[in-house]
N, C-alpha and C positions, 0 to 999 in steps of 0.2 A: 717801298717797303721791302727790306731785305732782312732775312733771319740772321741771327747772330751765328758766328763761326762755330761755337760750341754746340748750338742746337742743330746746325747743318751736319756737323760731324756725328752727333748722336743719331740723327735721322739716317745718315748713310750707313752707320753701323747696324741699326735696326733693319734697314732694307737688305743689307748683305746677309744678315742672319736669316731673314725671311726667305731670301732666294736660296740660300744653302739648305734650309729646312725643306723648301719646296722641291728642290732637285733630289735631295735624299729620299723624300717620300715617293717621288715619281720613279726613281730607280728601284726602290724597294718593291713597288707595286706594279711596275711595267709588265713583267711577265704574267702576273696574276690577272691584270685587267686588260692587257692587250695592246695598249698604246700609251705613250707618254712623250714629253718633250716635243720635238719638231713634228714627229708623226701625228701626235694628237692635235697639234696646232694646224697642220695641213687639213686634217679631217674637219676640224671646227671651222676653218676658213672656207672650206668648200661647201659648208652648210648654206652659205649665202648665195652660192651659185658657182658655176665653173670659172676657172681662172688659169692663166698661164703660170708656169713654174716661177718665172722671174717676178711676177706680181705677188705670188705667195712669199717669195724670199723677202721682198720689200715689206709686206704687211706683217710678217713674222719677225722681222729684224734679224734675219740670218742670211748667210751667204748662199748663192745659187747652188753650190756643191752640197750644202746642208739639206736643201730641199730635194736635190737629186737623190741623195742617199736615203732620205725619208720616203720618197714616193715608190722606190723599187719594191720594198716588201709590201707596201699598201696595195700596189697594183697586182703583185703576185698573189696576195690573199683575196683579191677580187673586191676590195673596199673602194677603190677608185678606178676610173678608166681614163684612158688617154685618147683624145680625138684630134684630128688636124684642126689647126686654127684657120677659119675661113678667110681671115684678113691677111694671114701671113703663112704661106705654104711651108716655110722653114720652121715654124713654131707649132706647138701643140697646146691644147687646153685640157685641163684635168677636171673631172667631176666625180661626185660621190655616186656610187652604185646604190641600189636598194639595200644590199647587204651592208655597205658602208654606213648608210643612215641608221640601220638597226644596231650595228656594232657601236657606233658613236653614241647613240641614245643610251645603250647599256653601260658604256664606259662612263658617260657623264653622270648617270644615275648612281653608279657605284662610287664615283668620286664625291658626289654630293652627300651620300650616306656616310662616307668616311669623315668628311668635314663635319657633318652634324654630330657624329659620335665624338670626334675630338673636341668639339666646342659645345659639349652638352651643358656646360655651366654658363653659357652665354645666353643673353636674352635676344629677342628679335631686334630690339632697338640697338643693341650693341653691334649686331651683325650688319644692320643697315648703315650705322655710322661708319664702321670699318670699311664697308663697301664703297661708300662715298669718298672716304679719304684715300683709299687705294686707287680708285678711278681718277681722282684729282692728281695723285702722284704720277700715274701713268700718263695723263695728258701733259703734265708739266715736264716730266723727264723724258718722254718719248719722242720729242721733236728732234729728229735727226739733223736739222739745219742748225740747231743751237748747241748740240752736244756732239762730242767725238764718238766714234764707234767704240764699242766695248773694248776692243783690242787697243785702240789708241788711248783710251782712258786708263786701262790697266798699265800700259807702258809708261804713262805719265805719272801714275801713282807708285809704281814699282819699277824704277828705272834700271833694273838689272835683269839679266837672263842667265840661267845656269850654264856653266861651261859644258858643252855637249859631251866632252870626254869624261868629265868627273861629275856625276850627279848624285853621289852619296851624301850622307849627312855632313861630311866635312868638305863638301864641294865649295869652291870659291866662286862667287858670282862675278861675271864679267860685265862691263857696261853694255847696255843694249844699244846697238848702233842706231836704231830708229830714234831712241831718246836722245842720244848724243847729237844726231843731226838736227833734231828739233831744238835742242838746247842751244846749239851753236847758231842756228838761224835766228832764235829769239834774241841773242845778244847783239846781233848786227843791227 
């Protein structure tokens, strides 16, 4: 059972729009609410218990450097703490502090209230249906073994990169070497 090309394209377009709207909302409210993006993801992941930064990167589908950048301000603000990993002296484990739990609860409550306000004309049944569909999409699309990384997917969909010297509106796009290599490999 495979969906038609047009329906897959429409779904991809709708998902892209939803992701853009989510990022825009997160950026707009990040200063006001204290955490968004990877930082909020780290806090939410640590709700379940302590974890190594590399494990967080995997569960959040971001690179290790993204987690490293996110944990520095969280640690500085006293929201998370770093402890040595008892199984590996070279590694550390991160955990939420009491302040981190309080702040996360406040952030989550604020986000929930914003969603409720934005979806004031929705019924509970519509919200439950949307939740189920989004969760199913996450399960289907989130399998890293079946799908390329976001960067690889982007390169395959947009096989050019801007010329680093000329990035204005009249810039000429040069072929992306990663795409060219993949394309030449596919032809062999």
